[in-house]
N, C-alpha and C positions, 0 to 999 in steps of 0.2 A: 432536849425537851423532856418534861416530866413523864410523858407517856412513851418515851423511847422512839418516837417517830420524828424523822427529819423532813417535815413537809415544806415544799416550796412555798414561799410567801405569796407569790402571784404567778399567773400563767394565763394563756389564752382561754383554756378550759380548766375549770376546777375539778371536773369529774367526768370520766368516760367509762361506759359499761360495754362489755362484749357479751352478746347472748342472742337468744331467739325472741322475735316478736310473735305474739299469738293473739287470737281473738277468742274471748270466752263468752259462750252463750249461757245466759242466766235466766231461768224461768221463775226465779224467786223461791217461794216456799212450795211451789208445785213440784212434785217429783217429775224428773225429766220424762219418764215413760207416759205421763199424762199431760205433758205441756202442750199448749197451742200457741204460745207466743213467748219471746225471749228478749231480754236486753242484751246488747253487745258491748262487752268491755274489752278494751285493748290492754294487753298485759304482757308479761314475761318477767320472770324473777329478776333478771339482771336489769332489764329496761325500767322496771318499777322504781328502782333506786334513783336512776337518772331523772325520771319524770318527777318524782317527789322532791328531789333536791332542787330542780329548776322551778317548779310551780309553787311549792310552799316556802322553800328556804332561799329562793332567789339566786342560786348559784348558776354558773355557766356550765352546762353539761352536754354530753354527746352520747350517742348509741352507735356501736359498730355491729352490723347485722346483715342478714339477707332480706331482700325485698323482691316480691314477685310483681310483674307488670300485669295486673288484672284488677277487677273492682274491689276484691277483698284487700289487696295490697293498697289500693287508693284509700280505702276506709281507714286502714291502720296508719298509713302515712299522715293522714289528716290529723289524727289524734296525737301522733308524735310531735308534729309541728305545733298543735294547739297547746301542748304541755310545755313548750319552749325548749325542746331537746333538739340539738343539732344532729342530723342523721349522717352516717357514713355507711352507704349501702353497697353491697355486692348485688347487682340486679340479675334476676332470672326471668326468662320469657315463659309464660304459661302456654301450654299447647292446646288449651281449650277443653281437654278431656281428663287427662291423668295428672296434670300438674306441670312443674313443681307447684306446691301449695304453701300457703301460710297456715300454720298449724291451728287446729280448733281444739279448744278445751270446753267440755260440757260440765255444768255443775248445777246442783240445786242446793239451796241453803238449809234445808231441813227445818224442823220446828220442834221445840220441846225435847222429848226423848228421841225423836227421829233425827239422827245426825246428818250433816251435810255429805254429799256424794260428789266426787270429782272423777271424770274419766276423759280420755284423750282420743283424738284422731290426728296422729302425726304422720300419716301415710304420705310418702314422697315429699317430705317437708324440705323446703329450700334451705333452711338453716342447717339441717343435718348434712347437706352437701358441701358446706363451707370447708375449706382446706387451707393449709399454709400457703402463703403467696397470694391469697385472694385480696388482701388489703395492703395498702401502701402506708405502713406504720410511720415512716419518716414524715409523710405528709400529714397524718393525723396528729402526730406529736410536734409538728413544726413550730407552733406557737407556744409550746409548753403545755403539759397536763400535770395537775397536782396529785390526782388520785385515779387509779385504774382498778376496775372491778369486774369480776365474772363469777360464775356459779356452777354448781353441780348439776343443775337441770340441763344446761347447755352441754356440759361435759358428757352427759349420758346419751346424747342423741345419735352418735355414730362413732366409728373409729377415728375419724379425722377431726372432730370438733375439739377434743382435748389438745391436739397438736396446735390448733389455732389459738387456744387459750395460752398455752406455753409460749408460743411465738409472740403473742401480744404482751404477755407479762414480761418477757425478756426485753422487748422494745421499751416498755414502760420503765423498767429498771434502768435501762441505758439512758433514759431521758430524765431520771431523777424523780419519778412518780412513786408514791406509796401504792402498794398492790394489796388488794383485799379479795377474799373469796368466800362465798356463802356455800357451805357444803350441800345444803338442800337435798339430802339423800332421798331419792324416790325409787322405791323397790320396783314399781311397775315399769319404769324406764330402763333401769339397769338389767332387769330380767331378760330383755331382748338382746342385750350385748354382753352377756357373760355372767350376770348376777353379781353377788357381793364380792366374790374373789376378784373379778375384773375391776369392780368399783374401787376396791382397796388399792390395787396396783396403779390404776390411772390417777386417782385422786391424790395419792401420796406423791406422785411425780409432779402434779400441779402445785400442791401445797409447799413443795420445796422452794417455790418462788414467791411465797406469800409473807406479808408483814402482819396483816390483820385478818383473822379467821372468824367467821360467824358459823355457829353450829351448836346444837344441843348434844347431850350425852349419847343419844341414839345415832346422830350424824357422826360423831367421833368414833363410836364403836363400829358401825356398819360401813361408814365411808372411809375411815382411816385404819380400821382394824385394831383399834386401841381397846384392850380388854376393859370391861367395866370393873370398878373396884368392889371390894366386899363391904359395901356400905349400904345399909337399909334405909330407904327413903320413905318417910311417912306421907309425904305430900309432893306433888309436882312442883311446888314452890320451894322445896328444900334444896339448897344449893350444894349440899355436901358431896353428892355423887359427882356433880360437875367439877367442883374444886379438887376432888380427889384424883381426877383424870388429868389435871394440868401438868403434873410432873411428867407423866407419860408423853403428853403433847410436846413439852419442852425438850425432852430427851430425843424424841423422834424428829422434831422440827425446831431446832434451837433458834432459828431466825424469826420465828413467829413471835411478835411482841405483845399482841393482844388477842384474846379469844373472848367472844361475846355471844350471848344467847338470850332468847326470851324464855319466860317461865309462865306456863299457862295451866290452870286447873279448871277443867271443864265440868260444870255442874249440870248444864243443859245446853242446847244449841245456842240459846240467847243469853245465857248467864255463865260468864267465865270470871275467874279471879286471875289477875294479870300482874306480872312483874318482869324483871330482867336482871341479868348480872353480866359483868365483864371482868375478866382476869387481866389486870394491868399492873406492871411493875411488881409482880410477885404477890399481889393481893387481890381479893375479890371486892368489887365495887358493886353494891346492889341498889337497884331502883326501889322506890316505894311499891306498895302493893295496893291494888284497887279492884273493886268489883266493876265488871264491864257488862253493860247490856248491849249485846252484839246485834248489828244489822246485817253485816256481811264480813265474815272473818277472813276471807281470802285477801292476801296482801298485807296482813298485820305484821308478819315477820319482816317483810321488806320495808314496811313503815318504820319499824324499830331500827333496822340497819341504817336507813336514810338519816333519821334524826341523830343517831349515834355518830355517823360519819360527819354530819354537819358540825356537831360539837367539836370533834377532833380537828376538822379543817379550819374552824374559826377560833382555835386556841382556848376552848373552854377547859375547865378542870375535868378530871376523870368522872367525878360525881355528876357534874353538870351535863357532860356528854351522855352518860347512861340515862339520866333523867329525861333529857330531850328525846332520846330514842324511844324510851318507855312511853312518854307522853304522846309522841306522834303516832306510834303504833296503836295505842289505845284509841286515839281520836279517829284514825283511819278506819277502824272497824265499825264506826258509827254511821258510815256513809256507804252507798252502793259502789261496787267496782273495786279494782285492785290498786288504784293509784289515788293520791291525796285529793281531798276536796276542802281541806282546812287551811287556816292561815298560820303564819309564824307567830303572830300575837296569841292565838289560841293555844298553840303548842307551848310557848314560853310561859304563859299563865298557868297551864295545867302542870307543867314540869316543876313549877314553884309551889304546887299545892293548891291549884285553883279548883273550882267546882263547877257544877252545871247550873249555877244560879243564872238567871236571865241577865243579859247585858243590855242595859237601857241607856 
């Protein structure tokens, strides 16, 4: 194939993610310290891709994760099913006091010059307790899986979660699935388990099993320990720094066939300039650039990854795949929550240069 990926033509599941499910409490533009009510969004960097690919793009997807038997778990499970994602759960009993828990993320969207804020409560999180042997991979892959995905947020949760990722990736490879990984470097999470040094050690072990990598230059530098090049970037939309790092990625991980990232220049909380780029077959493929009026920026990167993966899974050209990811990520930021509320028709139209004109 022109993109170097040998994707199974069909399978019981098109896409399976491994990661933590969380619920995000969102008071909108009110700072959390002054909030008196919140929306609840079900999320998780890895889950978001499975949800987007099922709900917007119509693919058959699954999520491999921890689930706690208590009302928060019930709430999360309802949203997983509503988005059309098939769950593969390791169940945990809640003791009614200390957990185990489904993690909580707190965020407020900010406004104008006041940027968004995100912080966590992942105390005694069930997903952090997952370990090798918790999932029957033969059963999960029994009907075939075309694409397997995980990410750096799940990898940062505990000493055992990276081992579960590697176990899942090796099972995926054995069953002929493409393997992708979103580096999603989060300094707050890695700080608890050894900082950047530990992140570099762990993430390089994981990426040794990966075909498609998602991550910007900061992810590559802090997550994989790849030095930044001596290239001055005038703009966050300038791809030269990212492109200059591709030789280092290829030397360190020659089996990685594609590296992709979003490009975002933030002018204010609600005004971003948005693009994306993927390094495929030795060359950079860049999406268009557009001005975004942001409603909720959380999940935009996962929105890009989802559309990009969809393009690759459905045999689109490299440019079409990048444009689909760019378009879906952009549209996702116009709605509340971390997962998609838009349609494939809207994504396809915008990817071809559509506009916000009224659809009558």
